[in-house]
DRENTOR-171845 format. One record per residue (C-alpha): residue number from 1; x, y negated, z. Coordinates in nm, 3 decimals. Layout:
site pos=NUM&X=X&Y=Y&Z=Z;
...
This chain:
site pos=1&X=-0.001&Y=0.000&Z=0.000;
site pos=2&X=0.285&Y=-0.240&Z=0.079;
site pos=3&X=0.447&Y=-0.159&Z=-0.259;
site pos=4&X=0.122&Y=-0.207&Z=-0.446;
site pos=5&X=0.061&Y=-0.543&Z=-0.276;
site pos=6&X=0.416&Y=-0.655&Z=-0.358;
site pos=7&X=0.412&Y=-0.548&Z=-0.724;
site pos=8&X=0.067&Y=-0.690&Z=-0.786;
site pos=9&X=0.182&Y=-1.036&Z=-0.676;
site pos=10&X=0.461&Y=-1.050&Z=-0.934;
site pos=11&X=0.422&Y=-1.283&Z=-1.233;
site pos=12&X=0.659&Y=-1.099&Z=-1.468;
site pos=13&X=0.483&Y=-1.005&Z=-1.792;
site pos=14&X=0.512&Y=-0.633&Z=-1.729;
site pos=15&X=0.226&Y=-0.419&Z=-1.849;
site pos=16&X=0.164&Y=-0.185&Z=-1.555;
site pos=17&X=-0.149&Y=0.002&Z=-1.453;
site pos=18&X=-0.164&Y=0.163&Z=-1.110;
site pos=19&X=-0.453&Y=0.404&Z=-1.050;
site pos=20&X=-0.513&Y=0.479&Z=-0.680;
site pos=21&X=-0.786&Y=0.671&Z=-0.500;
site pos=22&X=-0.925&Y=0.667&Z=-0.150;
site pos=23&X=-1.221&Y=0.813&Z=0.034;
site pos=24&X=-1.509&Y=0.587&Z=0.137;
site pos=25&X=-1.445&Y=0.680&Z=0.499;
site pos=26&X=-1.103&Y=0.509&Z=0.471;
site pos=27&X=-1.244&Y=0.180&Z=0.339;
site pos=28&X=-1.223&Y=0.009&Z=0.681;
site pos=29&X=-0.860&Y=0.106&Z=0.745;
site pos=30&X=-0.709&Y=-0.237&Z=0.819;
site pos=31&X=-0.414&Y=-0.232&Z=0.574;
site pos=32&X=-0.617&Y=-0.087&Z=0.290;
site pos=33&X=-0.905&Y=-0.330&Z=0.346;
site pos=34&X=-0.669&Y=-0.631&Z=0.353;
site pos=35&X=-0.478&Y=-0.533&Z=0.037;
site pos=36&X=-0.795&Y=-0.453&Z=-0.153;
site pos=37&X=-0.961&Y=-0.779&Z=-0.053;
site pos=38&X=-0.657&Y=-0.985&Z=-0.152;
site pos=39&X=-0.617&Y=-0.820&Z=-0.491;
site pos=40&X=-0.987&Y=-0.851&Z=-0.569;
site pos=41&X=-0.980&Y=-1.225&Z=-0.488;
site pos=42&X=-0.684&Y=-1.267&Z=-0.727;
site pos=43&X=-0.862&Y=-1.058&Z=-0.992;
site pos=44&X=-0.567&Y=-0.817&Z=-0.993;
site pos=45&X=-0.772&Y=-0.505&Z=-0.921;
site pos=46&X=-1.109&Y=-0.346&Z=-0.995;
site pos=47&X=-1.288&Y=-0.090&Z=-0.785;
site pos=48&X=-1.456&Y=0.190&Z=-0.980;
site pos=49&X=-1.711&Y=0.380&Z=-0.772;
site pos=50&X=-1.714&Y=0.746&Z=-0.865;
site pos=51&X=-2.072&Y=0.883&Z=-0.851;
site pos=52&X=-2.173&Y=1.234&Z=-0.752;
site pos=53&X=-2.217&Y=1.494&Z=-1.025;
site pos=54&X=-2.543&Y=1.522&Z=-1.212;
site pos=55&X=-2.696&Y=1.859&Z=-1.301;
site pos=56&X=-2.526&Y=1.833&Z=-1.640;
site pos=57&X=-2.191&Y=1.751&Z=-1.475;
site pos=58&X=-2.208&Y=2.062&Z=-1.259;
site pos=59&X=-2.276&Y=2.279&Z=-1.563;
site pos=60&X=-1.989&Y=2.111&Z=-1.750;
site pos=61&X=-1.757&Y=2.164&Z=-1.451;
site pos=62&X=-1.838&Y=2.535&Z=-1.446;
site pos=63&X=-1.774&Y=2.565&Z=-1.819;
site pos=64&X=-1.434&Y=2.388&Z=-1.789;
site pos=65&X=-1.313&Y=2.566&Z=-1.482;
site pos=66&X=-1.434&Y=2.910&Z=-1.595;
site pos=67&X=-1.385&Y=2.877&Z=-1.971;
site pos=68&X=-1.535&Y=3.216&Z=-2.056;
site pos=69&X=-1.807&Y=3.315&Z=-1.813;
site pos=70&X=-2.128&Y=3.509&Z=-1.796;
site pos=71&X=-2.283&Y=3.330&Z=-1.500;
site pos=72&X=-2.662&Y=3.339&Z=-1.465;
site pos=73&X=-2.823&Y=3.035&Z=-1.624;
site pos=74&X=-2.973&Y=2.918&Z=-1.292;
site pos=75&X=-2.638&Y=2.916&Z=-1.106;
site pos=76&X=-2.555&Y=2.559&Z=-1.212;
site pos=77&X=-2.897&Y=2.433&Z=-1.094;
site pos=78&X=-2.867&Y=2.611&Z=-0.757;
site pos=79&X=-2.515&Y=2.478&Z=-0.710;
site pos=80&X=-2.638&Y=2.124&Z=-0.780;
site pos=81&X=-2.916&Y=2.161&Z=-0.524;
site pos=82&X=-2.684&Y=2.317&Z=-0.264;
site pos=83&X=-2.405&Y=2.058&Z=-0.296;
site pos=84&X=-2.620&Y=1.757&Z=-0.398;
site pos=85&X=-2.358&Y=1.695&Z=-0.670;
site pos=86&X=-2.079&Y=1.628&Z=-0.418;
site pos=87&X=-1.762&Y=1.718&Z=-0.615;
site pos=88&X=-1.565&Y=1.809&Z=-0.301;
site pos=89&X=-1.836&Y=2.043&Z=-0.172;
site pos=90&X=-1.877&Y=2.198&Z=-0.519;
site pos=91&X=-1.505&Y=2.266&Z=-0.560;
site pos=92&X=-1.469&Y=2.403&Z=-0.204;
site pos=93&X=-1.771&Y=2.630&Z=-0.248;
site pos=94&X=-1.630&Y=2.778&Z=-0.567;
site pos=95&X=-1.287&Y=2.815&Z=-0.407;
site pos=96&X=-1.442&Y=3.018&Z=-0.125;
site pos=97&X=-1.619&Y=3.246&Z=-0.373;
site pos=98&X=-1.290&Y=3.310&Z=-0.551;
site pos=99&X=-1.114&Y=3.387&Z=-0.220;
site pos=100&X=-1.387&Y=3.640&Z=-0.132;
site pos=101&X=-1.384&Y=3.792&Z=-0.481;
site pos=102&X=-1.742&Y=3.688&Z=-0.534;
site pos=103&X=-1.626&Y=3.545&Z=-0.865;
site pos=104&X=-1.401&Y=3.782&Z=-1.062;
site pos=105&X=-1.271&Y=3.807&Z=-1.415;
site pos=106&X=-1.352&Y=4.130&Z=-1.595;
site pos=107&X=-1.264&Y=4.202&Z=-1.958;
site pos=108&X=-1.168&Y=3.838&Z=-2.003;
site pos=109&X=-1.497&Y=3.699&Z=-1.871;
site pos=110&X=-1.583&Y=3.544&Z=-1.535;
site pos=111&X=-1.874&Y=3.706&Z=-1.351;
site pos=112&X=-2.043&Y=3.669&Z=-1.012;
site pos=113&X=-2.078&Y=3.965&Z=-0.775;
site pos=114&X=-2.409&Y=3.861&Z=-0.615;
site pos=115&X=-2.736&Y=3.702&Z=-0.710;
site pos=116&X=-2.702&Y=3.320&Z=-0.729;
site pos=117&X=-2.946&Y=3.274&Z=-0.438;
site pos=118&X=-2.725&Y=3.487&Z=-0.214;
site pos=119&X=-2.410&Y=3.304&Z=-0.321;
site pos=120&X=-2.533&Y=2.957&Z=-0.236;
site pos=121&X=-2.692&Y=3.056&Z=0.098;
site pos=122&X=-2.394&Y=2.946&Z=0.305;
site pos=123&X=-2.133&Y=2.673&Z=0.312;
site pos=124&X=-1.760&Y=2.760&Z=0.352;
site pos=125&X=-1.589&Y=2.698&Z=0.684;
site pos=126&X=-1.349&Y=2.454&Z=0.518;
site pos=127&X=-1.634&Y=2.209&Z=0.452;
site pos=128&X=-1.769&Y=2.244&Z=0.804;
site pos=129&X=-1.417&Y=2.181&Z=0.934;
site pos=130&X=-1.383&Y=1.880&Z=0.707;
site pos=131&X=-1.703&Y=1.729&Z=0.848;
site pos=132&X=-1.590&Y=1.802&Z=1.204;
site pos=133&X=-1.261&Y=1.621&Z=1.138;
site pos=134&X=-1.445&Y=1.327&Z=0.989;
site pos=135&X=-1.665&Y=1.291&Z=1.298;
site pos=136&X=-1.369&Y=1.314&Z=1.534;
site pos=137&X=-1.241&Y=0.980&Z=1.400;
site pos=138&X=-1.559&Y=0.801&Z=1.512;
site pos=139&X=-1.600&Y=0.609&Z=1.835;
site pos=140&X=-1.808&Y=0.770&Z=2.112;
site pos=141&X=-2.107&Y=0.546&Z=2.028;
site pos=142&X=-2.086&Y=0.616&Z=1.654;
site pos=143&X=-2.071&Y=0.988&Z=1.726;
site pos=144&X=-2.379&Y=0.965&Z=1.948;
site pos=145&X=-2.567&Y=0.779&Z=1.672;
site pos=146&X=-2.471&Y=1.049&Z=1.420;
site pos=147&X=-2.583&Y=1.326&Z=1.653;
site pos=148&X=-2.918&Y=1.156&Z=1.723;
site pos=149&X=-2.966&Y=1.104&Z=1.348;
site pos=150&X=-2.911&Y=1.477&Z=1.284;
site pos=151&X=-3.184&Y=1.550&Z=1.541;
site pos=152&X=-3.419&Y=1.295&Z=1.379;
site pos=153&X=-3.401&Y=1.482&Z=1.049;
site pos=154&X=-3.246&Y=1.473&Z=0.701;
site pos=155&X=-3.443&Y=1.152&Z=0.636;
site pos=156&X=-3.488&Y=0.936&Z=0.945;
site pos=157&X=-3.571&Y=0.594&Z=1.080;
site pos=158&X=-3.307&Y=0.401&Z=1.271;
site pos=159&X=-3.586&Y=0.337&Z=1.527;
site pos=160&X=-3.602&Y=0.710&Z=1.599;
site pos=161&X=-3.225&Y=0.719&Z=1.658;
site pos=162&X=-3.248&Y=0.418&Z=1.890;
site pos=163&X=-3.527&Y=0.583&Z=2.086;
site pos=164&X=-3.330&Y=0.904&Z=2.119;
site pos=165&X=-3.030&Y=0.719&Z=2.263;
site pos=166&X=-3.220&Y=0.453&Z=2.460;
site pos=167&X=-3.019&Y=0.188&Z=2.272;
site pos=168&X=-3.104&Y=-0.141&Z=2.105;
site pos=169&X=-3.224&Y=-0.096&Z=1.748;
site pos=170&X=-2.994&Y=-0.369&Z=1.619;
site pos=171&X=-2.687&Y=-0.178&Z=1.744;
site pos=172&X=-2.795&Y=0.144&Z=1.574;
site pos=173&X=-2.876&Y=-0.035&Z=1.250;
site pos=174&X=-2.534&Y=-0.202&Z=1.252;
site pos=175&X=-2.363&Y=0.139&Z=1.258;
site pos=176&X=-2.595&Y=0.277&Z=0.989;
site pos=177&X=-2.528&Y=-0.022&Z=0.763;
site pos=178&X=-2.155&Y=0.023&Z=0.807;
site pos=179&X=-2.168&Y=0.389&Z=0.705;
site pos=180&X=-2.397&Y=0.313&Z=0.410;
site pos=181&X=-2.159&Y=0.046&Z=0.279;
site pos=182&X=-1.875&Y=0.299&Z=0.291;
site pos=183&X=-2.096&Y=0.572&Z=0.140;
site pos=184&X=-2.010&Y=0.777&Z=0.448;
site pos=185&X=-2.254&Y=1.026&Z=0.609;
site pos=186&X=-2.573&Y=0.841&Z=0.513;
site pos=187&X=-2.736&Y=0.619&Z=0.251;
site pos=188&X=-3.018&Y=0.369&Z=0.287;
site pos=189&X=-3.352&Y=0.449&Z=0.131;
site pos=190&X=-3.552&Y=0.140&Z=0.231;
site pos=191&X=-3.733&Y=0.033&Z=0.542;
site pos=192&X=-4.019&Y=0.169&Z=0.749;
site pos=193&X=-4.277&Y=0.002&Z=0.971;
site pos=194&X=-4.446&Y=0.192&Z=1.251;
site pos=195&X=-4.806&Y=0.117&Z=1.349;
site pos=196&X=-4.688&Y=-0.061&Z=1.666;
site pos=197&X=-4.506&Y=-0.321&Z=1.452;
site pos=198&X=-4.146&Y=-0.193&Z=1.472;
site pos=199&X=-3.959&Y=-0.239&Z=1.145;
site pos=200&X=-3.639&Y=-0.043&Z=1.089;
site pos=201&X=-3.402&Y=0.092&Z=0.826;
site pos=202&X=-3.497&Y=0.421&Z=0.659;
site pos=203&X=-3.191&Y=0.637&Z=0.598;
site pos=204&X=-3.102&Y=0.983&Z=0.477;
site pos=205&X=-2.789&Y=1.197&Z=0.498;
site pos=206&X=-2.581&Y=1.201&Z=0.181;
site pos=207&X=-2.589&Y=1.580&Z=0.206;
site pos=208&X=-2.792&Y=1.826&Z=0.412;
site pos=209&X=-2.467&Y=1.998&Z=0.516;
site pos=210&X=-2.371&Y=1.686&Z=0.715;
site pos=211&X=-2.695&Y=1.703&Z=0.907;
site pos=212&X=-2.674&Y=2.079&Z=0.975;
site pos=213&X=-2.304&Y=2.078&Z=1.072;
site pos=214&X=-2.347&Y=1.785&Z=1.313;
site pos=215&X=-2.668&Y=1.923&Z=1.462;
site pos=216&X=-2.505&Y=2.257&Z=1.536;
site pos=217&X=-2.230&Y=2.082&Z=1.734;
site pos=218&X=-2.482&Y=1.949&Z=1.987;
site pos=219&X=-2.554&Y=2.157&Z=2.300;
site pos=220&X=-2.908&Y=2.301&Z=2.337;
site pos=221&X=-2.993&Y=2.089&Z=2.638;
site pos=222&X=-2.895&Y=1.766&Z=2.461;
site pos=223&X=-3.081&Y=1.876&Z=2.146;
site pos=224&X=-3.396&Y=1.926&Z=2.353;
site pos=225&X=-3.355&Y=1.588&Z=2.526;
site pos=226&X=-3.310&Y=1.398&Z=2.197;
site pos=227&X=-3.602&Y=1.577&Z=2.032;
site pos=228&X=-3.829&Y=1.494&Z=2.325;
site pos=229&X=-3.734&Y=1.125&Z=2.329;
site pos=230&X=-3.797&Y=1.094&Z=1.954;
site pos=231&X=-4.128&Y=1.275&Z=1.977;
site pos=232&X=-4.251&Y=1.062&Z=2.268;
site pos=233&X=-4.149&Y=0.738&Z=2.096;
site pos=234&X=-4.316&Y=0.832&Z=1.767;
site pos=235&X=-4.627&Y=0.947&Z=1.951;
site pos=236&X=-4.647&Y=0.612&Z=2.130;
site pos=237&X=-4.578&Y=0.414&Z=1.812;
site pos=238&X=-4.850&Y=0.585&Z=1.610;
site pos=239&X=-5.108&Y=0.609&Z=1.890;
site pos=240&X=-5.447&Y=0.699&Z=1.739;
site pos=241&X=-5.275&Y=0.751&Z=1.402;
site pos=242&X=-5.046&Y=1.024&Z=1.536;
site pos=243&X=-5.204&Y=1.271&Z=1.291;
site pos=244&X=-5.004&Y=1.096&Z=1.016;
site pos=245&X=-4.680&Y=1.235&Z=1.160;
site pos=246&X=-4.822&Y=1.555&Z=1.313;
site pos=247&X=-4.569&Y=1.785&Z=1.143;
site pos=248&X=-4.274&Y=1.572&Z=1.267;
site pos=249&X=-4.418&Y=1.568&Z=1.621;
site pos=250&X=-4.457&Y=1.946&Z=1.610;
site pos=251&X=-4.088&Y=1.982&Z=1.528;
site pos=252&X=-3.967&Y=1.747&Z=1.802;
site pos=253&X=-4.196&Y=1.876&Z=2.079;
site pos=254&X=-4.138&Y=2.238&Z=1.989;
site pos=255&X=-3.760&Y=2.199&Z=1.994;
site pos=256&X=-3.786&Y=1.977&Z=2.297;
site pos=257&X=-3.964&Y=2.253&Z=2.489;
site pos=258&X=-4.295&Y=2.062&Z=2.528;
site pos=259&X=-4.514&Y=2.353&Z=2.415;
site pos=260&X=-4.843&Y=2.195&Z=2.511;
site pos=261&X=-4.785&Y=1.894&Z=2.287;
site pos=262&X=-4.646&Y=2.114&Z=2.010;
site pos=263&X=-4.965&Y=2.320&Z=2.020;
site pos=264&X=-5.180&Y=2.007&Z=2.005;
site pos=265&X=-5.009&Y=1.882&Z=1.689;
site pos=266&X=-4.995&Y=2.223&Z=1.523;
site pos=267&X=-5.376&Y=2.242&Z=1.571;
site pos=268&X=-5.407&Y=1.892&Z=1.433;
site pos=269&X=-5.189&Y=1.975&Z=1.130;
site pos=270&X=-5.398&Y=2.288&Z=1.071;
site pos=271&X=-5.726&Y=2.093&Z=1.088;
site pos=272&X=-5.587&Y=1.837&Z=0.840;
site pos=273&X=-5.491&Y=2.113&Z=0.599;
site pos=274&X=-5.841&Y=2.266&Z=0.619;
site pos=275&X=-5.991&Y=1.927&Z=0.531;
site pos=276&X=-5.765&Y=1.917&Z=0.225;
site pos=277&X=-5.872&Y=2.271&Z=0.135;
site pos=278&X=-5.507&Y=2.377&Z=0.180;
site pos=279&X=-5.614&Y=2.699&Z=0.351;
site pos=280&X=-5.285&Y=2.887&Z=0.323;
site pos=281&X=-5.099&Y=2.595&Z=0.481;
site pos=282&X=-5.364&Y=2.571&Z=0.755;
site pos=283&X=-5.324&Y=2.940&Z=0.837;
site pos=284&X=-4.947&Y=2.896&Z=0.867;
site pos=285&X=-4.979&Y=2.604&Z=1.112;
site pos=286&X=-5.246&Y=2.775&Z=1.324;
site pos=287&X=-5.057&Y=3.107&Z=1.332;
site pos=288&X=-4.745&Y=2.920&Z=1.448;
site pos=289&X=-4.958&Y=2.769&Z=1.726;
site pos=290&X=-5.085&Y=3.114&Z=1.824;
site pos=291&X=-4.729&Y=3.243&Z=1.840;
site pos=292&X=-4.650&Y=2.955&Z=2.078;
site pos=293&X=-4.946&Y=3.011&Z=2.312;
site pos=294&X=-4.756&Y=3.266&Z=2.520;
site pos=295&X=-4.513&Y=2.987&Z=2.628;
site pos=296&X=-4.784&Y=2.814&Z=2.833;
site pos=297&X=-4.739&Y=2.872&Z=3.204;
site pos=298&X=-5.101&Y=2.843&Z=3.323;
site pos=299&X=-5.304&Y=3.161&Z=3.256;
site pos=300&X=-5.636&Y=2.991&Z=3.203;
site pos=301&X=-5.487&Y=2.723&Z=2.979;
site pos=302&X=-5.321&Y=2.996&Z=2.777;
site pos=303&X=-5.653&Y=3.183&Z=2.727;
site pos=304&X=-5.840&Y=2.864&Z=2.641;
site pos=305&X=-5.573&Y=2.757&Z=2.386;
site pos=306&X=-5.579&Y=3.099&Z=2.222;
site pos=307&X=-5.959&Y=3.092&Z=2.203;
site pos=308&X=-5.957&Y=2.751&Z=2.030;
site pos=309&X=-5.695&Y=2.864&Z=1.783;
site pos=310&X=-5.857&Y=3.205&Z=1.705;
site pos=311&X=-6.182&Y=3.025&Z=1.619;
site pos=312&X=-5.995&Y=2.760&Z=1.416;
site pos=313&X=-5.797&Y=3.012&Z=1.211;
site pos=314&X=-6.113&Y=3.212&Z=1.131;
site pos=315&X=-6.244&Y=2.943&Z=0.892;
site pos=316&X=-5.947&Y=2.920&Z=0.653;
site pos=317&X=-5.898&Y=3.298&Z=0.668;
site pos=318&X=-6.264&Y=3.338&Z=0.569;
site pos=319&X=-6.214&Y=3.101&Z=0.272;
site pos=320&X=-5.903&Y=3.293&Z=0.164;
site pos=321&X=-6.011&Y=3.652&Z=0.225;
site pos=322&X=-6.390&Y=3.635&Z=0.246;
site pos=323&X=-6.589&Y=3.596&Z=0.567;
site pos=324&X=-6.652&Y=3.970&Z=0.593;
site pos=325&X=-6.283&Y=4.061&Z=0.567;
site pos=326&X=-6.148&Y=4.287&Z=0.850;
site pos=327&X=-5.885&Y=4.026&Z=0.943;
site pos=328&X=-6.151&Y=3.759&Z=0.990;
site pos=329&X=-6.365&Y=3.995&Z=1.200;
site pos=330&X=-6.062&Y=4.084&Z=1.411;
site pos=331&X=-5.995&Y=3.719&Z=1.486;
site pos=332&X=-6.353&Y=3.651&Z=1.593;
site pos=333&X=-6.365&Y=3.973&Z=1.794;
site pos=334&X=-6.059&Y=3.852&Z=1.985;
site pos=335&X=-6.231&Y=3.513&Z=2.031;
site pos=336&X=-6.532&Y=3.691&Z=2.182;
site pos=337&X=-6.311&Y=3.873&Z=2.431;
site pos=338&X=-6.154&Y=3.544&Z=2.531;
site pos=339&X=-6.496&Y=3.382&Z=2.576;
site pos=340&X=-6.599&Y=3.664&Z=2.808;
site pos=341&X=-6.270&Y=3.641&Z=3.001;
site pos=342&X=-6.328&Y=3.267&Z=3.049;
site pos=343&X=-6.697&Y=3.312&Z=3.126;
site pos=344&X=-6.800&Y=3.103&Z=2.825;
site pos=345&X=-7.065&Y=3.324&Z=2.665;
site pos=346&X=-7.273&Y=3.018&Z=2.565;
site pos=347&X=-6.984&Y=2.886&Z=2.358;
site pos=348&X=-6.940&Y=3.234&Z=2.214;
site pos=349&X=-7.294&Y=3.235&Z=2.079;
site pos=350&X=-7.263&Y=2.882&Z=1.942;
site pos=351&X=-6.934&Y=2.918&Z=1.760;
site pos=352&X=-6.964&Y=3.272&Z=1.619;
site pos=353&X=-7.336&Y=3.359&Z=1.605;
site pos=354&X=-7.310&Y=3.585&Z=1.302;
site pos=355&X=-7.048&Y=3.810&Z=1.453;
site pos=356&X=-7.128&Y=3.821&Z=1.821;
């Protein structure tokens, strides 16, 4: 950098082009930032931002690196989706396949040993290690923001991160803006306004692997705490409109260990799906809720919750399978047993008169 700064200041009519590269995460390194700023002001340098690969670029990269190959046609598409076009991740992933002999050359042609879906199902340890090393260079506060963001989701609001950490929103947004300018970890996707009036940056991770790798480095107790704080803040922000973010609240309360709230929003998400005639989706939500019922501590509350859910799931099952289907009858029969156990025979007759 010192040499570049010295040579660039010379006025001798020498035709010299210096091509240098650096990672976005290094953009704030003091010496680099100073040299770059000075040369840009003097119009003695230009910065060329290198974009991520497109789908076509990934296919072209495969063709150039493996000149004669018989890869399945969908491999390039799956690689693009798995790496989001990140050239480093793409190269490292292919390197790991070569090391494991998952890509081999036979009779002069490159071939893969597994189905493409199996190949792209994991990310090599070298990339996870790279991400870990990148996060180690952060300050303690920056690292906490990144961890809370990974809990908030692949796409998240800076307000959710601030709530998770109990920090001022302006401080969290300052960190997010700094990363976005350096194209490090996250990018900005706009702004979001919650029903209670809070306006904040909307962000997303530049790659899902960043979110997953960072999330896995957080201890279970801290994960649960951050999920709970985000869920409670979103619930308060949306108030009577909480149904709009029911699926997000399910995730946060379920992972935060608040099973009662998770059940409430799973039931709400199921009811919404029924109203949209999305019966398969409704069944999935309600079955997840039924699977969670056993986590309730109070016996009577557990029976009552299961009764409500068995009745609720009967309707979409009836629309999917027919109201006389054995599975539908089994659900209502279980509901009748629960009514009797709770001493609610009147409700039993009202809700399932044709079957009881």
